[in-house]
SEGU-42936 format. One record per residue (C-alpha): residue in three letters; y negated, z negated, x. Coordinates in steps of 0.02 Angstrom, whole numbers, padded with zeros to 5 digits, always signed. Layout:
ALAYZX ...
end
This chain:
MET+00000+00001+00000 ASP-00111+00010+00155 VAL-00186+00181+00119 PRO-00237+00140-00062 VAL-00309-00026-00009 ALA-00413+00060+00124 ALA-00470+00194+00004 ASN-00520+00065-00126 THR-00615-00037+00002 LEU-00708+00117+00065 GLY-00756+00157-00115 ILE-00828-00016-00140 LEU-00921-00011+00027 GLY-00996+00158-00021 ALA-01052+00082-00187 LEU-01127-00081-00118 ILE-01241+00001+00009 PRO-01338+00107-00124 GLN-01346-00049-00234 ILE-01425-00152-00096 VAL-01552-00015-00065 VAL-01592-00001-00251 ASN-01619-00188-00264 ALA-01735-00190-00114 ARG-01836-00041-00179 ARG-01853-00115-00356 HIS-01888-00291-00292 HIS-01777-00361-00426 ALA-01592-00376-00467 THR-01604-00404-00656 GLY-01436-00377-00741 LEU-01337-00379-00579 GLN-01213-00524-00590 PRO-01212-00641-00441 SER-01041-00704-00494 MET-00977-00525-00478 MET-01043-00513-00301 MET-00968-00682-00255 LEU-00798-00630-00323 TRP-00806-00472-00221 ALA-00853-00571-00065 TRP-00702-00683-00088 ALA-00594-00529-00119 GLY-00625-00479+00060 VAL-00536-00636+00122 PRO-00359-00602+00058 LEU-00385-00417+00094 GLY-00428-00459+00276 VAL-00276-00572+00285 TYR-00163-00433+00221 ASN-00234-00297+00335 ILE-00234-00402+00492 SER-00065-00486+00465 GLU+00015-00316+00432 GLY-00053-00252+00600 PHE-00160-00109+00530 ASN-00281-00017+00642 VAL-00449-00085+00689 ALA-00545+00012+00555 LEU-00439-00063+00416 ARG-00457-00237+00491 VAL-00646-00223+00494 GLN-00667-00152+00318 PRO-00633-00319+00225 GLN-00758-00407+00337 ILE-00890-00276+00294 LEU-00846-00293+00109 THR-00873-00481+00117 ALA-01035-00463+00216 LEU-01112-00333+00099 SER-01061-00430-00054 LEU-01143-00588+00018 VAL-01300-00487+00056 THR-01306-00428-00124 TRP-01274-00607-00185 VAL-01422-00664-00078 GLN-01530-00530-00159 CYS-01480-00598-00329 ARG-01532-00775-00279 HIS-01694-00712-00205 TYR-01747-00595-00344 GLN-01673-00683-00496 ARG-01691-00866-00450 LYS-01847-00840-00346 TRP-01769-00927-00198 THR-01850-00894-00031 VAL-01754-00781+00088 LYS-01727-00929+00203 LYS-01656-01037+00063 SER-01544-00894+00004 LEU-01476-00866+00178 LEU-01447-01053+00204 ALA-01347-01058+00044 ALA-01243-00908+00096 ALA-01206-00967+00272 PRO-01086-01109+00231 ILE-00997-00998+00106 ALA-00972-00866+00242 LEU-00905-00999+00361 ALA-00784-01061+00229 MET-00723-00884+00199 ALA-00698-00854+00386 GLY-00603-01016+00406 THR-00492-00980+00256 GLN-00451-00807+00318 ALA-00409-00867+00493 GLY-00294-01001+00428 LEU-00200-00884+00310 ILE-00180-00753+00447 LEU-00096-00881+00562 ALA+00016-00940+00419 LEU+00073-00763+00373 ARG+00107-00719+00555 ALA+00215-00873+00569 LEU+00315-00820+00413 ARG+00338-00640+00466 PRO+00480-00668+00592 MET+00574-00758+00455 GLY+00571-00602+00347 VAL+00461-00681+00213 ARG+00356-00540+00140 TRP+00295-00599-00027 PRO+00141-00694+00041 ALA+00072-00533+00111 THR+00098-00444-00054 LEU+00014-00591-00142 MET-00140-00569-00031 ALA-00156-00383-00080 VAL-00133-00426-00264 LEU-00259-00570-00256 SER-00387-00458-00174 ALA-00370-00323-00309 ALA-00376-00458-00446 LEU-00537-00531-00380 LEU-00617-00357-00371 ALA-00563-00324-00551 ALA-00626-00493-00607 GLY-00797-00452-00535 VAL-00804-00294-00637 LEU-00744-00385-00792 ARG-00887-00510-00773 HIS-01007-00366-00804 TYR-00931-00337-00976 TRP-01004-00500-01040 ASP-01176-00442-00990 ILE-01150-00277-01079 TYR-01091-00368-01236 THR-01238-00487-01230 HIS-01376-00362-01199 ARG-01301-00207-01278 THR-01345-00104-01125 VAL-01282-00068-00948 ARG-01410-00144-00833 GLY-01424-00206-00654 VAL-01298-00085-00578 SER-01336+00095-00542 PHE-01221+00228-00609 LEU-01207+00293-00432 PHE-01134+00124-00389 VAL-01009+00135-00532 GLY-00964+00317-00497 ILE-00928+00290-00312 ASP-00821+00137-00345 ALA-00725+00226-00482 ALA-00698+00373-00364 GLY-00622+00252-00239 ASP-00497+00194-00370 VAL-00453+00373-00412 PHE-00420+00411-00229 SER-00317+00251-00215 LEU-00207+00303-00361 ALA-00182+00476-00287 SER-00133+00395-00122 VAL-00006+00285-00210 PHE+00077+00434-00291 PHE+00079+00545-00136 GLN+00094+00421+00007 GLY+00281+00443+00027 PRO+00451+00473-00050 PRO+00500+00387-00213 PRO+00503+00261-00284 VAL+00319+00249-00332 ASP+00233+00087-00291 VAL+00215+00021-00469 LEU+00115-00132-00413 GLY-00013-00019-00328 VAL-00027+00091-00483 VAL-00058-00062-00594 ILE-00188-00136-00477 TYR-00293+00019-00454 ALA-00270+00089-00630 THR-00333-00077-00700 GLU-00492-00072-00597 LEU-00518+00112-00636 LEU-00505+00079-00822 LEU-00631-00063-00808 TRP-00754+00053-00721 MET-00723+00189-00847 GLY-00766+00062-00983 VAL-00932+00025-00898 LEU-00970+00210-00888 GLY-00922+00230-01071 ALA-01039+00088-01119 GLY-01176+00169-01018 GLY-01148+00332-01109 TRP-01161+00245-01279 TYR-01304+00124-01246 ASN-01404+00220-01116 LEU-01361+00406-01112 ARG-01337+00436-01299 PRO-01515+00383-01351 TRP-01588+00481-01205 VAL-01495+00640-01255 ARG-01550+00618-01436 ARG-01730+00598-01384 LYS-01724+00753-01274 GLY-01653+00855-01417 TRP-01777+00780-01540 LEU-01926+00824-01432 LYS-01869+01004-01419 GLY-01849+01017-01607 GLY-02030+01010-01658 ARG-02184+00906-01674 ASP-02178+00727-01739 GLY-01989+00736-01758 GLN-01999+00841-01918 GLU-01878+00967-01847 GLY-01724+00956-01739 VAL-01669+00784-01801 SER-01579+00739-01960 ALA-01626+00598-02077 GLU-01465+00508-02029 GLU-01508+00522-01844 GLU-01683+00462-01878 GLU-01614+00298-01942 GLU-01516+00272-01783 GLU-01576+00196-01622 VAL-01725+00272-01533 PRO-01731+00256-01343 LEU-01869+00191-01235 ASP-01925+00302-01095 GLN-01818+00449-01047 SER-01738+00359-00900 LEU-01778+00177-00933 SER-01639+00059-00986 THR-01668-00043-01140 GLY-01668-00232-01147 PRO-01561-00332-01266 ALA-01638-00268-01425 THR-01615-00098-01503 HIS-01716-00044-01652 HIS-01713+00078-01796 ALA-01832+00222-01800 ARG-01972+00206-01926 GLY-02099+00297-01823 VAL-02105+00422-01683 VAL-02078+00412-01495 HIS-02238+00474-01419 PRO-02216+00603-01278 THR-02349+00515-01173 CYS-02223+00377-01139 ASN-02149+00419-00972 ARG-02060+00328-00831 THR-02199+00351-00702 LEU-02333+00268-00806 ILE-02216+00128-00863 GLU-02167+00090-00684 GLN-02351+00086-00634 ALA-02392-00030-00777 THR-02251-00152-00748 HIS-02273-00151-00558 GLY-02457-00191-00577 CYS-02418-00328-00702 ALA-02289-00406-00586 GLN-02407-00405-00436 LEU-02551-00481-00533 ALA-02440-00614-00614 ARG-02370-00666-00444 ILE-02544-00690-00376 ALA-02595-00792-00529 ALA-02438-00899-00516 LYS-02477-00943-00334 GLN-02658-00978-00376 ALA-02612-01090-00521 ALA-02484-01186-00418 SER-02581-01219-00258 GLY-02750-01133-00262 PRO-02923-01205-00292 THR-02947-01290-00459 ASP-03121-01230-00509 LEU-03061-01068-00592 LEU-02913-01156-00669 ARG-03026-01287-00748 LEU-03143-01154-00811 PHE-03007-01058-00904 PHE-02880-01191-00949 LYS-02993-01343-00946 SER-02869-01440-00845 ALA-02798-01440-00670 ASP-02678-01587-00672 ALA-02508-01567-00592 ALA-02413-01542-00755 THR-02532-01410-00818 ARG-02530-01315-00654 ALA-02340-01316-00650 ASN-02329-01256-00828 ILE-02454-01113-00802 SER-02369-01061-00638 ARG-02199-01057-00723 THR-02267-00947-00860 TYR-02340-00823-00736 ASP-02177-00822-00639 ALA-02081-00780-00797 ILE-02207-00641-00836 ALA-02190-00572-00661 ASP-02000-00572-00673 GLU-02000-00475-00835 CYS-02132-00353-00773 ALA-02032-00326-00614 ALA-01879-00289-00721 GLY-01976-00143-00796 GLY-01897-00160-00968 THR-01719-00190-00910 GLY-01730-00380-00924 ALA-01741-00495-01075 VAL-01898-00405-01136 SER-01881-00219-01173 LEU-02018-00088-01174 SER-02030+00045-01307 CYS-02139+00194-01349 ASP-02083+00199-01530 SER-02243+00187-01629 ARG-02153+00132-01789 HIS-02311+00193-01878 TYR-02409+00043-01811 CYS-02495+00136-01670 GLY-02660+00163-01760 PRO-02815+00244-01685 HIS-02863+00081-01601 THR-02694+00008-01556 ALA-02640-00002-01374 GLU-02482-00105-01386 PHE-02395-00239-01488 THR-02250-00357-01466 ARG-02113-00378-01596 ALA-02015-00531-01641 ASN-01861-00467-01550 SER-01954-00468-01381 THR-01988-00282-01377 ILE-02160-00228-01318 ASN-02213-00064-01398 LEU-02332+00042-01295 CYS-02448+00155-01394 PRO-02536+00313-01340 ASN-02701+00220-01319 TYR-02619+00106-01189 PHE-02585+00256-01079 MET-02764+00312-01103 VAL-02814+00145-01025 MET-02694+00177-00882 ARG-02768+00347-00846 GLY-02926+00265-00788 GLU-03054+00304-00921 LYS-03124+00134-00873 VAL-03095+00021-00725 SER-03074-00163-00769 ASP-03197-00292-00704 CYS-03232-00478-00729 GLU-03254-00452-00916 TRP-03145-00305-00960 LEU-02955-00307-00945 GLY-02859-00164-00868 TYR-02684-00108-00914 GLU-02608-00247-00805 GLY-02704-00377-00905 PHE-02645-00307-01071 MET-02466-00309-01009 ILE-02482-00490-00952 HIS-02552-00534-01124 GLU-02403-00456-01214 MET-02274-00521-01091 SER-02339-00698-01117 HIS-02299-00680-01302 ALA-02122-00629-01261 VAL-02078-00748-01121 ALA-02180-00903-01160 ASP-02207-00888-01349 THR-02396-00891-01329 GLU-02507-00856-01478 ASP-02671-00769-01516 ILE-02751-00931-01569 GLY-02887-00908-01698 TYR-02868-00719-01676 THR-03005-00731-01544 TYR-03010-00631-01383 GLY-03109-00609-01226 LEU-03206-00738-01124 ARG-03305-00804-01273 GLY-03144-00830-01366 ILE-03069-00927-01220 ALA-03225-01032-01203 GLY-03211-01097-01382 LEU-03033-01159-01367 SER-02975-01331-01320 ARG-02869-01375-01172 GLU-02711-01383-01277 GLU-02751-01215-01356 ASN-02789-01123-01196 VAL-02618-01159-01121 ARG-02543-01075-01275 HIS-02670-00933-01287 ALA-02610-00764-01223 ASP-02781-00697-01181 THR-02818-00847-01070 PHE-02671-00799-00960 ALA-02729-00617-00955 HIS-02910-00656-00911 PHE-02868-00790-00783 ALA-02760-00667-00688 ASN-02894-00532-00707 ALA-03027-00649-00637 ILE-02918-00687-00484 ALA-02887-00501-00454 HIS-03072-00463-00456 LYS-03124-00621-00364 CYS-03246-00662-00501 ALA-03372-00795-00463 ILE-03390-00942-00583 ASP-03571-00902-00622 VAL-03527-00722-00664 LEU-03393-00775-00786 LYS-03510-00899-00867 ALA-03643-00767-00884 LYS-03517-00656-00974 GLY-03477-00790-01102 LEU-03354-00913-01024 VAL-03466-01065-01058 HIS-03389-01224-01127 ALA-03470-01359-01229 GLY-03342-01495-01240 GLY-03211-01368-01292 GLU-03319-01309-01438 ASN-03479-01215-01463 ALA-03636-01315-01470 GLU-03660-01266-01649 GLY-03558-01197-01792 ASP-03382-01238-01845 GLY-03309-01267-01676 ARG-03233-01095-01655 PRO-03299-00976-01520 ALA-03447-00866-01553 GLN-03400-00683-01577 ASP-03493-00525-01535 GLY-03586-00472-01693 VAL-03548-00635-01784 ALA-03680-00770-01786 THR-03623-00936-01716 GLY-03592-01056-01857 GLN-03534-00926-01981 GLU-03351-00948-02007 THR-03232-00801-01990 ARG-03068-00849-02072 PRO-02908-00746-02070 THR-02861-00682-02242 GLU-02729-00566-02307 ALA-02724-00395-02222 VAL-02839-00267-02304 PRO-02857-00082-02270 GLU-02967-00038-02122 GLU-03148+00001-02166 ALA-03196+00174-02111 PRO-03362+00187-02019 GLU-03499+00284-02102 GLY-03479+00470-02078 GLY-03292+00482-02076 THR-03125+00400-02049 PRO-03086+00298-01894 GLU-02982+00442-01829 ALA-03122+00569-01849 THR-03269+00464-01790 PRO-03317+00467-01607 ALA-03299+00301-01519 VAL-03457+00199-01508 VAL-03491+00119-01341 PRO-03529-00067-01362 ASP-03696-00129-01300 GLY-03687-00185-01123 ALA-03532-00085-01081 PRO-03512-00043-00898 GLU-03579+00121-00836 GLY-03462+00267-00831 THR-03393+00237-01004 PRO-03360+00401-01092 GLU-03464+00425-01246 SER-03424+00517-01405 THR-03252+00567-01351 GLY-03166+00536-01516 LYS-03044+00425-01421 VAL-03025+00241-01395 THR-03085+00210-01219 PRO-03044+00065-01105 SER-03227+00015-01108 GLU-03192-00037-01285 ALA-03040-00134-01233 GLN-03113-00303-01275 GLU-03170-00253-01452 ALA-03051-00192-01583 SER-03045-00143-01763 PRO-02922-00232-01876 GLN-02779-00118-01924 GLU-02680-00144-02080 THR-02506-00211-02056 PRO-02383-00129-02176 GLU-02328-00252-02306 GLY-02155-00322-02298 HIS-02124-00287-02114 PRO-02028-00438-02049 GLU-02058-00409-01863 ALA-02239-00366-01832 THR-02332-00525-01876 SER-02514-00482-01853 VAL-02638-00353-01797 VAL-02771-00422-01686 ALA-02926-00364-01596 ALA-02949-00383-01411 GLY-03121-00457-01401 GLY-03150-00505-01582 THR-03066-00565-01738 SER-02941-00493-01858 ASP-02870-00522-02029 GLU-02721-00634-02051 PRO-02550-00551-02058 PRO-02450-00546-02217 ALA-02409-00715-02288 GLU-02218-00697-02266 THR-02232-00692-02075 SER-02274-00827-01953 THR-02304-00831-01765 ARG-02223-01002-01756 SER-02062-00935-01826 GLY-02039-00811-01688 GLY-02165-00679-01730 ARG-02280-00592-01608 GLN-02455-00519-01611 MET-02505-00338-01603 CYS-02649-00327-01478 LYS-02769-00183-01498 PRO-02912-00125-01389 GLY-03042-00022-01479 ARG-03201-00035-01579 ARG-03208-00200-01676 SER-03251-00201-01861 VAL-03279-00382-01912 ARG-03256-00440-02090 LYS-03344-00597-02145 HIS-03268-00703-02278 SER-03350-00844-02368 
end
């Protein structure tokens, strides 16, 4: 069974190296099972015992050691990227495990060599079987992740394909390595692992490839999905980006997948979000306290730790790029109105609308007052990973200023603007001049809520039931050119008929379709909005739909 064992090991080695490279390039290992890598590392121990005790050539003796080493390297990557261990801590954790493996292998080799003159052969066979069983158990561990998340994530299909090819070659070697009888044990071992890998490929075809193929065919059929897709297909799952794996939640199509959603822009958005959140996490944990006190009104140890953990969680999910616990979608579901950039649903799916990609294309560069696409992503991710709220349906620096200490640590926009202020190195006096001025946690006058642009302080703006959007004079919101707010930074496009990033902190309330159980509210980045339908609640797992654009404030008595 030496040739099949060698072939199988070579297949695994050829699969592990691309996986290590992929992890390093993505800077995350979301979905890759560390237990799988540890099982594979231990599989190299009995395999090394078998190859060395049987007196195989040097190449076959070295292969199991390389298998163990590469598996441990991948395991270290999982600790570093998933658990956020430092590289030093991860290596220190792996070192004693490697020493234990080396000692175990050396002891078993001496024992088998002592038994060989006596004609005892079954221990060597047991080593080969144990190695194959550990390799198969590692693959089987991935099935639980597929079942839990309803997608194949973490491992590249190149990884799976190369490893499966190694099993195929191993089976061929068993059949053709010599005269009959065929080594039944070898056939069982390698056929089992091959079937497990085929199952992973099949799951990838169902959960990852099938939606992608449907979307490609749907886009070719006609505009807005009216041709090229049947009504039955339209009720089935709609993919995210063409080549982006989904997270745990799939959804049913009630809208359209906008063609502006593409992998390049999504990777740019999530990478920027991850970088900015990492910086904010470090600043919150150990940086100066003046900015922290200005935004969160507290800088005690517990508050700093809580804020830092939230940013770390946001960074992890952004780094996963939609393949982690939070999935990214470009399915509008009919809620991407003329002013909507993105919204987060109750099943931890962030929907990116066409206007979000307009922000990304640089129609306005963010500054100390205006969020960029990274800030909007941090806002939405905080809803998904930390269950933050849009407290009072208030946004922007003035909204943050009017919230209490307890409210700001639960307010999504506070996290977004704090990170944005760090990125732009905003001075305290600049932030205060733009509206981040506190008065004991409340405005000096009025009802205690923050003053809003265009709403006199002291006049209450209460959420009510969602009402249809009021069209500006001269046309509908879709047909009316965007109006640049007073004081908007220079370079803002005027009269484009589009929602520009310069309007990103002011939005118009958009009607939420009645009876929708997932989207809980439609809110305005920089202003107020009407309350979502009564049957939904942010405290029961709902999420907010955050919308940059021109704000249309409704005053209610």
